[in-house]
C-alpha positions in Angstrom: -27.2 11.7 0.8 -25.3 14.8 1.3 -22.0 14.7 -0.1 -20.2 16.6 2.9 -20.6 13.2 4.9 -18.6 11.2 2.6 -15.5 13.3 2.4 -16.2 13.3 6.5 -16.2 9.4 6.4 -12.8 8.7 4.1 -11.1 11.1 6.9 -12.0 8.4 9.4 -8.2 6.8 11.5 -7.3 3.9 9.2 -7.5 1.6 12.5 -11.2 3.0 13.2 -11.7 2.1 9.5 -10.7 -1.7 9.6 -12.9 -1.8 12.9 -15.6 -0.9 11.0 -14.8 -3.1 7.9 -14.8 -6.0 10.3 -18.0 -5.0 12.3 -19.9 -4.3 9.2 -18.8 -6.9 7.3 -19.8 -9.2 10.4 -23.5 -7.8 10.2 -23.8 -8.2 6.5 -22.1 -11.9 5.9 -21.8 -13.0 9.4 -22.9 -16.2 11.5 -27.0 -16.3 11.8 -26.1 -17.0 15.8 -24.6 -13.7 15.5 -26.8 -11.5 14.4 -29.7 -13.2 16.1 -27.3 -13.4 19.6 -27.6 -9.5 19.3 -30.7 -8.8 17.7 -29.8 -7.1 14.8 -32.2 -9.0 12.2 -34.7 -6.6 11.7 -31.8 -3.2 11.8 -30.1 -5.4 9.0 -32.9 -6.3 7.1 -34.2 -2.2 6.8 -30.4 -0.8 6.5 -28.6 -3.5 4.2 -28.0 -0.7 1.2 -26.8 1.6 3.6 -24.7 -1.0 5.9 -22.8 -1.8 2.0 -22.3 1.9 1.6 -20.5 2.0 4.8 -18.6 -0.9 4.5 -17.1 -0.1 1.1 -16.3 4.0 2.4 -14.5 2.3 5.7 -12.8 0.0 3.3 -11.2 2.5 1.1 -10.7 4.5 3.9 -8.7 1.6 5.5 -6.7 1.2 1.9 -5.8 5.1 1.8 -2.6 4.6 3.7 -1.5 1.6 1.6 -2.7 3.1 -1.5 -0.3 6.4 -0.6 2.8 3.6 0.2 2.4 1.6 -2.8 2.4 4.9 -4.8 5.1 6.3 -3.6 6.9 3.1 -4.5 6.2 3.1 -7.5 7.1 6.8 -8.0 10.9 5.7 -6.8 10.5 3.0 -8.9 9.6 5.2 -12.0 12.4 7.7 -10.8 15.1 5.7 -10.7 14.2 3.5 -13.8 14.6 6.5 -15.5 17.4 8.0 -13.2 19.2 4.7 -14.6 18.3 5.3 -18.4 19.8 8.9 -18.2 23.0 7.9 -16.3 24.0 6.3 -19.3 24.1 9.1 -21.4 25.7 12.0 -19.2 28.0 14.8 -20.5 31.3 14.8 -19.6 30.3 17.9 -17.0 27.8 15.6 -15.8 30.5 13.3 -15.1 32.9 15.4 -13.4 30.6 16.6 -10.9 28.8 12.5 -10.0 32.6 11.1 -10.3 33.4 13.5 -7.2 30.6 11.5 -5.1 32.2 8.0 -6.6 35.9 9.2 -6.4 35.6 10.5 -2.8 33.5 7.9 -1.1 31.1 10.8 -0.1 27.1 11.2 -0.9 27.7 14.9 0.0 29.9 17.8 -2.7 29.9 21.2 -2.2 28.3 22.9 -5.5 27.2 26.0 -6.9 23.6 26.6 -6.8 24.3 28.8 -9.9 25.9 25.9 -12.2 23.8 24.9 -14.5 24.8 21.0 -14.6 24.4 21.0 -11.2 20.6 22.5 -11.9 19.9 20.0 -14.4 21.2 17.2 -11.9 18.8 18.6 -9.5 16.2 18.8 -11.8 16.2 15.0 -12.8 16.5 13.8 -9.5 20.4 13.1 -9.7 21.3 14.8 -6.4 19.7 17.2 -4.0 20.4 20.1 -2.5 20.7 18.9 0.7 21.6 22.0 3.0 19.4 25.1 3.1 22.2 27.5 3.9 25.3 27.4 1.6 28.5 29.1 2.1 29.1 32.2 0.2 31.6 33.1 -2.6 32.7 35.6 -4.9 30.3 35.5 -7.3 27.9 32.5 -6.4 26.7 30.7 -3.2 27.8 27.1 -2.6 25.6 24.4 -0.9 26.0 20.8 0.0 24.1 18.3 -2.5 23.5 14.7 -1.6 23.5 12.2 -4.5 20.0 10.4 -4.1 20.1 6.6 -3.3 19.2 4.8 -6.0 21.8 6.9 -8.0 24.7 6.1 -5.4 23.9 2.8 -5.7 23.8 2.3 -9.8 27.2 4.7 -9.9 29.2 2.2 -7.1 28.5 -0.7 -9.8 28.7 0.9 -13.0 31.4 3.4 -12.4 32.4 2.4 -15.9 29.9 5.0 -16.9 31.5 7.9 -15.3 35.4 7.7 -17.7 
């Protein structure tokens, strides 16, 4: 079997993949009256190995979106878990920036793109630049930065970390 067939098979739409899972599953494990009624006994006997392979490929194709969602959720959970540990060990400069979000009850601040502390918080996925266009200022540019939702919730509950 050519490998391109496998990759093409995996690119089918999830709804089509699930339809194939059901149909092939019925062909492989369905009741005899179903297989006999459709006249598939000879076909199933002769191509059972291929049907099994296509069943598994269809199952993989149908589960791919689920894996993407689960993978994204796991990554977001890990980032938030590590970020919460990081928020417990902030420098005074980092506290000042994050305190601006909590004290002003805003999720957005206009911060300097050239500030190393801002870039550090951005790199650690605690804040992120939310505007593609900044406001020019003498010597540097300022952009709108938002606080990550998990950090916003955590710092609102644990505002004492910013003292």
